[in-house]
Residue frames relative to the residue before (quaternion, step in Angstrom):
aa qw qx qy qz dx dy dz
X 1.0000 0.0000 0.0000 0.0000 0.00 0.00 0.00
X 0.6344 0.5226 -0.3428 0.4549 3.52 1.16 -0.51
X 0.6022 0.5152 -0.3829 0.4747 3.63 1.13 -0.45
X 0.6045 0.5660 -0.3517 0.4364 3.61 0.99 -0.83
X 0.6686 0.4657 -0.3089 0.4906 3.71 0.85 -0.88
X 0.5873 0.5312 -0.3575 0.4950 3.64 0.95 -0.75
X 0.7230 0.4462 -0.2919 0.4392 3.60 0.57 -0.99
X 0.6639 0.5211 -0.2943 0.4483 3.61 1.02 -0.58
X 0.6144 0.5385 -0.3101 0.4861 3.41 1.17 -0.68
X 0.6227 0.5597 -0.2845 0.4670 3.48 1.16 -1.05
X 0.7066 0.4629 -0.2742 0.4597 3.59 0.83 -1.00
X 0.5898 0.5861 -0.3632 0.4204 3.61 1.10 -0.64
X 0.7979 0.3363 -0.1842 0.4652 3.44 0.90 -0.99
X 0.6292 0.5371 -0.3339 0.4518 3.64 1.18 -0.59
X 0.6689 0.5336 -0.3365 0.3931 3.68 0.67 -1.00
X 0.6580 0.4806 -0.3662 0.4494 3.70 0.68 -0.98
X 0.6456 0.5446 -0.3391 0.4144 3.62 0.92 -1.11
X 0.6881 0.5125 -0.2878 0.4255 3.53 0.95 -1.10
X 0.6423 0.5468 -0.2920 0.4509 3.57 1.13 -0.78
X 0.8139 0.2929 -0.0895 0.4937 3.48 0.77 -1.21
X 0.5801 0.6357 -0.3702 0.3496 3.65 1.16 -0.02
X 0.4552 0.6525 -0.4946 0.3499 3.62 1.16 0.10
X 0.1658 -0.8694 0.4619 0.0573 3.59 -0.54 1.04
X 0.6831 0.3479 -0.2374 0.5967 3.57 1.39 -0.07
X 0.6283 -0.5073 0.4216 0.4125 3.49 -1.34 0.30
X 0.6017 0.5627 -0.3626 0.4358 3.73 1.02 -0.69
X 0.6845 0.4752 -0.2821 0.4754 3.56 0.83 -1.09
X 0.6288 0.4993 -0.3701 0.4672 3.64 0.86 -0.75
X 0.7269 0.4281 -0.2790 0.4587 3.68 0.73 -0.77
X 0.5422 0.5668 -0.4101 0.4653 3.55 1.10 -0.46
X 0.7095 0.4618 -0.2616 0.4636 3.59 0.82 -1.01
X 0.5672 0.5923 -0.3398 0.4604 3.51 1.11 -0.77
X 0.7444 0.4404 -0.2596 0.4296 3.62 0.73 -1.08
X 0.5404 0.5963 -0.3969 0.4415 3.48 1.36 -0.59
X 0.6812 0.4723 -0.2719 0.4888 3.62 0.93 -1.01
X 0.5964 0.6174 -0.3494 0.3755 3.64 0.96 -1.07
X 0.6358 0.5879 -0.3369 0.3698 3.59 0.94 -0.94
X 0.7536 0.3488 -0.1768 0.5283 3.51 1.12 -0.95
X 0.8429 -0.0312 0.0684 0.5327 3.73 0.87 -0.76
X 0.3816 -0.7822 0.4565 0.1846 3.49 -0.24 1.50
X 0.6647 0.5289 -0.3247 0.4159 3.58 0.95 -1.06
X 0.6843 0.4956 -0.2999 0.4430 3.52 0.96 -0.99
X 0.5823 0.5763 -0.3584 0.4476 3.56 1.09 -0.67
X 0.6864 0.5152 -0.2501 0.4481 3.53 0.99 -1.05
X 0.6257 0.4800 -0.3171 0.5268 3.50 1.10 -0.81
X 0.6168 0.5404 -0.3690 0.4373 3.72 0.78 -0.65
X 0.6405 0.5457 -0.3234 0.4330 3.56 0.92 -1.15
X 0.7310 0.4618 -0.2099 0.4564 3.49 0.79 -1.14
X 0.6108 0.5598 -0.3339 0.4496 3.72 1.08 -0.51
X 0.5150 0.5942 -0.4504 0.4228 3.61 1.30 -0.20
X 0.7234 0.3285 -0.2377 0.5588 3.79 1.14 -0.39
X 0.2949 -0.7975 0.4946 0.1798 3.54 -0.34 1.09
X 0.5776 0.5645 -0.3657 0.4625 3.68 1.33 -0.04
X 0.6750 0.4253 -0.3228 0.5092 3.63 1.15 -0.10
X 0.2823 -0.7231 0.6096 0.1606 3.56 -0.94 0.98
X 0.4270 -0.7243 0.4927 0.2244 3.63 -0.75 1.08
X 0.6269 0.5211 -0.3420 0.4674 3.70 1.30 -0.23
X 0.3862 0.7132 -0.4977 0.3074 3.63 1.17 0.05
X 0.5865 -0.5966 0.4259 0.3446 3.62 -1.12 0.89
X 0.6251 0.5451 -0.3713 0.4175 3.68 0.89 -0.70
X 0.6452 0.5120 -0.3078 0.4762 3.62 1.00 -0.92
X 0.6607 0.4818 -0.3167 0.4807 3.59 0.85 -0.94
X 0.6408 0.5033 -0.3704 0.4460 3.76 0.96 -0.52
X 0.5909 0.5332 -0.3814 0.4702 3.50 1.09 -0.57
X 0.6700 0.4863 -0.3394 0.4466 3.66 0.78 -0.90
X 0.6571 0.5448 -0.2968 0.4283 3.55 0.93 -1.09
X 0.7242 0.4507 -0.2889 0.4347 3.54 0.88 -0.80
X 0.6086 0.5391 -0.3213 0.4855 3.44 1.17 -0.78
X 0.6658 0.5003 -0.2993 0.4657 3.72 0.92 -0.77
X 0.6570 0.4605 -0.3093 0.5105 3.55 0.94 -0.65
X 0.6401 0.5272 -0.3236 0.4557 3.69 0.97 -0.69
X 0.6915 0.5278 -0.3052 0.3874 3.51 0.97 -0.96
X 0.5672 0.5963 -0.3900 0.4130 3.50 1.24 -0.45
X 0.6989 0.4734 -0.2293 0.4846 3.44 1.17 -0.83
X 0.6971 0.5343 -0.2482 0.4087 3.65 1.23 -0.55
X 0.4456 -0.7109 0.4357 0.3261 3.43 1.30 -0.30
X 0.8293 -0.2294 0.2136 0.4625 3.52 -1.38 -0.47
X 0.3464 -0.7024 0.5934 0.1857 3.54 -1.14 0.62
X 0.0629 -0.8618 0.5029 0.0220 3.60 -0.72 0.89
X 0.7576 -0.3715 0.2098 0.4939 3.49 1.43 0.42
X 0.3706 -0.7577 0.5049 0.1832 3.49 -1.15 0.04
X 0.1344 -0.7379 0.6426 0.1564 3.59 -1.29 0.17
X 0.4744 -0.6031 0.5807 0.2720 3.46 -1.36 0.64
X 0.2438 -0.7868 0.5555 0.1136 3.50 -0.50 1.22
X 0.8213 -0.1244 0.1595 0.5334 3.47 0.71 -1.27
X 0.0003 -0.7849 0.6119 0.0970 3.68 -1.02 0.23
X 0.1337 -0.7783 0.6135 0.0062 3.40 -1.15 0.84
X 0.1215 -0.7726 0.6173 0.0851 3.65 -0.95 0.83
X 0.1704 -0.6961 0.6843 0.1348 3.53 -1.21 0.67
X 0.7811 -0.0913 0.0157 0.6175 3.62 -0.02 1.26
X 0.6556 -0.5044 0.3816 0.4125 3.41 -1.23 -0.65
X 0.7108 0.5220 -0.2598 0.3936 3.55 1.22 0.16
X 0.7482 0.2772 -0.1648 0.5798 3.51 1.53 -0.10
X 0.0281 -0.8261 0.5608 -0.0477 3.46 -0.73 1.10
X 0.1677 -0.7379 0.6500 0.0703 3.57 -1.30 0.59
X 0.0509 -0.7939 0.6050 -0.0334 3.48 -0.81 1.21
X 0.0984 -0.7625 0.6371 0.0539 3.65 -0.82 0.97
X 0.1253 -0.7844 0.6073 -0.0114 3.36 -0.95 1.11
X 0.2391 -0.7249 0.6184 0.1870 3.60 -1.04 0.64
X 0.2291 -0.7752 0.5837 0.0769 3.61 -0.76 1.22
X 0.1904 -0.8357 0.5022 0.1143 3.57 -0.52 1.06
X 0.1202 -0.7956 0.5875 -0.0860 3.40 -0.72 1.49
X 0.6806 -0.4317 0.4066 0.4303 3.72 -1.20 0.20
X 0.8148 0.3637 -0.1577 0.4229 3.38 0.37 -1.39
X 0.7940 -0.1672 0.1689 0.5595 3.63 0.86 -0.88
X 0.4956 -0.6129 0.4756 0.3906 3.73 -1.07 0.24
X 0.2649 -0.6914 0.6566 0.1440 3.47 -1.48 0.47
X 0.2835 -0.7416 0.5930 0.1343 3.48 -1.01 0.93
X 0.0390 -0.7884 0.6138 -0.0083 3.54 -0.72 1.11
X 0.1417 -0.7837 0.6044 0.0195 3.51 -0.90 1.16
X 0.0020 -0.7968 0.6030 -0.0384 3.52 -0.88 0.98
X 0.1817 -0.7762 0.5966 0.0923 3.45 -1.12 0.75
X 0.1924 -0.7786 0.5958 0.0417 3.51 -1.24 0.79
X 0.0820 -0.8099 0.5789 0.0470 3.55 -0.96 0.58
X 0.0548 -0.7912 0.6077 0.0412 3.74 -0.72 0.83
X 0.1745 -0.8122 0.5548 0.0455 3.58 -0.12 1.52
X 0.8006 0.1453 -0.1341 0.5657 3.56 1.05 -0.43
X 0.8132 -0.1144 0.1457 0.5518 3.57 -0.17 -1.57
X 0.7676 0.4121 -0.1570 0.4651 3.59 1.18 -0.79
X 0.4206 -0.6689 0.5546 0.2609 3.46 -1.05 0.98
X 0.0751 -0.7933 0.6042 -0.0024 3.53 -1.15 0.86
X 0.4873 -0.6490 0.4882 0.3208 3.49 -1.04 0.68
X 0.2504 -0.7813 0.5640 0.0939 3.51 -1.02 1.03
X 0.7759 -0.2023 0.1578 0.5764 3.59 0.95 -1.03
X 0.1106 -0.7601 0.6272 0.1291 3.47 -1.35 0.17
X 0.0274 -0.7873 0.6150 -0.0350 3.51 -1.05 0.82
X 0.1775 -0.6941 0.6782 0.1640 3.52 -1.16 0.66
X 0.1360 -0.8111 0.5677 -0.0360 3.46 -0.93 1.35
X 0.3772 -0.7437 0.5175 0.1920 3.60 -1.00 0.83
X 0.6527 0.5220 -0.3311 0.4381 3.66 1.02 -0.57
X 0.1308 -0.8177 0.5605 0.0107 3.50 -0.53 1.30
X 0.5058 0.7323 -0.3627 0.2764 3.51 1.39 -0.92
X 0.6955 0.4887 -0.3106 0.4255 3.66 0.85 -0.82
X 0.5999 0.5658 -0.3468 0.4469 3.61 1.24 -0.31
X 0.6415 0.5836 -0.3408 0.3630 3.59 0.98 -0.61
X 0.0104 -0.7918 0.6107 -0.0018 3.60 -1.11 0.76
X 0.6203 -0.6267 0.3573 0.3079 3.33 -1.13 0.75
X 0.0869 -0.7963 0.5980 0.0275 3.59 -0.75 1.00
X 0.1118 -0.8058 0.5815 0.0097 3.56 -0.74 1.04
């Protein structure tokens, strides 16, 4: 019984630190993709919980989940992700574009982060079909 109490106390203090301790957009997204492999809805909820001003029950966030879940049925197996590009506007605003690798075709995911003070927060997430603007000539 004593071991169970110790375990519960450890989990109560460790899990919130693990969930909210990511301090850079890269760390937030690394943890996001760890969750994404198992449960896309939970991953999207995690992403938006990094910003306390965004309610994960908003219709727009549910629409992201619904559209992604419907698309995944057509896309087949998920094989991971690649960071395609990242842009910064000063030191407080960032845009990251990821390529999600599926059987049928890639999916472009664009996420924005904002750092009003000391902590990076999720700003928005979009799934985009237009890849042509990302191509560059390679010789």
